[in-house]
N, C-alpha and C positions, 0 to 999 in steps of 0.2 A: 719417277721422281720420289726421292726419299721424304718421309714425313718430317714436318717442322719439329725441331727439338722442343720439348716442354721446358718452360722457364725454370731456372733454379730457385727463383724467389718470387714472392708476390708482395704487393704493397697493401698494407692494412692501415686505415686512417687512425691517427692519434686522437684519443678522446680527451680534450682539455678539461672536461667536467669530471673525469675519473681520477680519484686520488692515486689509484694504482698506476694509471698511465702517467700521471705527472711525476710520481716518484721514480718510475722506471726511466723516464726521459732524463730526469736529473742524474740518476746513476750513470746513464750512458754518456751524458755530457761530461761528467767527472772523468770517466774512463777515456773519453776523447781528449780531455785536457783543455777544453775550450768552451766558453760561453755557458757554463752551468748556471751562472747568475741570471741568464736571459730567459730561462724556462718560464718564470712567472709571467713575463710579458708576452711570451708566445701563446699563452692561454687566450688572451684577448684577440691577438692577431688571427688565431685559428678560428675563433668563434665569429669573427667579422669576415672571414673568407680571404684575408690578406695572405695568409699562409695556408698551404695544403701539406701539412706535415704528416708523414706516413711512416709506419714501421716497416722494416725489412724482415720478412719471415721466410724460412726455408720451405720449399715444396718437397713432395715425395720424389721429384725428379733427381734429387740428390741421393745417390745410392748409399752414401755414407752419412746420411742425415743425422742418425743417432750419434755417430762419432763427432760430427761437427758441433752438435748441441752440447755434447759432453765436454768438448774442448772449450767451448764458450763459457759454460757455467762453471767449469773448473777454474778458469782464469778470473771469472766474475761471479763468485758464489752468491752474492746478493741478488743475482738475476735468475736464480734457480727455478723459482715458481713461475708458471705461465700467467699471462694476463688474458683478458677476454675482449673480443671485438665488440665494443659497445658504442662507438661513435655514431651520433645521430645526424651528423652533417659533415660535408667536405666541400671546400671552396664556396662556403656560404649556402650550399644547397642541401636539402634534406636527403638522408639515405636511411636504409633499413639495415641495422647491424646484423651480422651473422651469428653472434654470440659464440663463435668458435674460439677455443683456447689456443694460445700459441706462445712461444718464447721468442721475442724479437732479438735479432742479432745486429740491428743497426736501424738507421732512420735517414730520411731525406725529405726535403721540402721543395715544392714548386710554388713560388710566390708571385702574386699579382700586384703587390705593393710592398715597399720597403720603408722601414723607419729611418734608416741611415742615409737614404738617397732618394731624390726625386728625378734623377737623371733619366730621361726617356730612353736613352741608349741601353740602360740596364733593365728597366721594366716599364712597359707601357701596354697594359692589357687591351686597351682599345685598338691597338695596332698589332696585336698578336705577339707581343714581346713579353716573355715570362722569365723569371730568374730562379735558378737552382741554388739552394742554400742548405746549410746544416746537414751536410752529407757525412755519414759515419757508418763504417762497417767494423764490427768487433775486431780488435787487434789479434785475437786468437784465430781469426779466419781469413785474414788478409792474404793476398796473393793466390787465392783459390778461385778467382773468377766471379766472386759474388758482387764485387763493385761494378764490374762490367754488366752483369745481369741486372743489377739494380738500375743502372743508368738506362739500359735497354727498356725496362718496364716504365720508367718515368718518361722517357722520350715518346714511347708509344702512347702513354696516357695524354701527354701534352698535345700531340697531333690529332687525337681523336676528338669527337664531339664531347662536351660542348665547347672546349677551349679552342681547338683548331689553331694551335700555336704556329707562328711563322718563324720565330727566332727564339732560341734559348740562350740565356746569358749566365755567367757565373763570375765569382770573385775568388781567387785563390792566391796563395803565396807565390811570389816570383821565384824563378829558379835561382837567381842570384842570391836571394836571402836563404832559400832552402839549403844551399850548398856553401854558405858563408862559414868557413872553418873556425874563424875567431868567435863568431856568434854561437856556433854549435858547442865549442869548448867552454865558453863562458857560462852557458846555460846548463852545463852538466849533462849534455846528451852524449851517449856513447859514440855515435857516428852520424854521418849524413844519412838521410833516408835512402833506402834502396830504390824506391820509386818516387820520383819528383812529380808532385801534382800537376804542375804546368805541362810537363812532358806527357803525362798520362792523358790529360784532356786534349792536348794537341793531336795525339794519335786517334782520338775520337772525332776529330774534325773541328774542334773549337779553335778559333783564331783570336789572337790578342788585338784589342782595339784601343786600349789605354792602360796607363799605370797610375797607381796611387802611392807616392812616396810616404814612408813613415805611417802606413795604414794601421799597423799594430805595433805594440811594444811589449816585450818580455823583460823581466827584471832578474838579474843574476844575484848570487848570494851576497854580493857586496853592495847591492842596491843600485847598480848601474843599469840603465835602460838600454835595451838593444832593439832598435826599430826594425821593422820588416816592410818590404815593399809588396804591394798587391798588384796582380795583373787582372785586368778585366777582359773576359773572353766571351766570344759569341759564336753561335752556329746557326745558319739558316736551316730550318728543318721542315717547314710547311710546303 
């Protein structure tokens, strides 16, 4: 039997008390183009254990780790300096930080409560339902398997003690909105995405259980709003 491949990434908890961690998170949300204004609120959610926001860090299993980090920091020079693992808690439980320095190339959260919804189909920790949110991998490194590796790590964490998750859920843009040519052109985007989020999650075994019309709105240069539909997806995992 061949040995199990070592993971390409590890997840390191975000430290909401660290100015360096907060600033880096803001920078990455700006790069993501979404929700940078929410970072301040994430601090309280992380401290209360509602969010389990974690950095994505490359492991030495990446033979081209140096090249990947160079590509990332070349595209985002403000992220050149490493930060340190200093978080004292995760999911509301104390932890001992490693004080290891690293350059995060993304982040992801596993939530036990949501500010925007109380729908138990989306999150219900008492029944083992947890919600994946705020997932971002550096645009300099996408299509290289890091997104898949990150989800693998998060799903493993969710099914292990103490969470023992039974179902994972998420909310993402519907394929119809992602590929809406009029919307894409109006918002000044060069083309439709090569990878549609809804399709990517479907390949991982997540299934649609509901839609939210006009969940998000983007505004074009003339001030016109272009709404987007969200799909709610779930995967039994426990």
